[in-house]
N, C-alpha and C positions, 0 to 999 in steps of 0.2 A: 101674200104671205101665208105659209102654212099655220095652222094653230098649234098653240104650246102643246107639249105633252101631258103638262098637268098645270093648275092655277091653285093659288091658296085661298079657299074660300073666305077665311078671316084675316086677311092681308087688307090694313089700313090703306087709305088714299094715298098719304103719304107718310114719310118719315121726319121727324125733326132731329137733328145732329148738332150736338153741343161740342166745340172744340175747344180742349183745355189742354194746358200745358202739364208739366209734371209739379208743377206749384199748386195747380189748381185755378189758377188764372184763366179765364175766359178770353179765347180769343175771337170767337164768332160762334154763330148758329148757321146752320145750313139746313135747307128743305128739298127733300129727296122726293119727288113726285113718283107715283107708279110708272113704270115705263114698259112697253112691249118693245123689246130691242129688234134689230134688225135680223138677228139670226134666228128670231123665232121665240127665244127665250123670254121669260117675264122677270121683274123685279123693280128696281127703283134706280134713278142715278140722278146727280146733281153737279154742277160745277160751280164753286163759289169763290171768290176772293176773301181774304182775311187778313188781319193786321197783328203783328206780335205787339201786345200792348206794353212790352218793356223797350224795344225799339223803335217801334213804328215802321218796321219794314214789312212790306205786303208780300203775301204768300197767295198762289191760287192752288185750290183744292178740287179734284175730281174724284169722286165715290160713285161705285157703282154695287149695286146688291142685288144678285142674280139667284133665282129660286132654282135651287139644284134639282136636275131631273125635269126642268121645264122645255128644254131644248127638243123640238119636235125630231124624231127620227128622220134620217134621209131616205 
């Protein structure tokens, strides 16, 4: 896999994401570890399940954070 075009030297090892609704109720917390994507870009990724505290319905959430400009040139 080619090296990313750039990396963020000050990027943390992971991101902690709190999921809240419009009333401020916390649905859950997700941890997104640093990731080297198959495209060559770098960033963070997580996939978590969370629960609506009002209805107990379950949701699945996938998040990716990609460093802009990190994809290697072709």
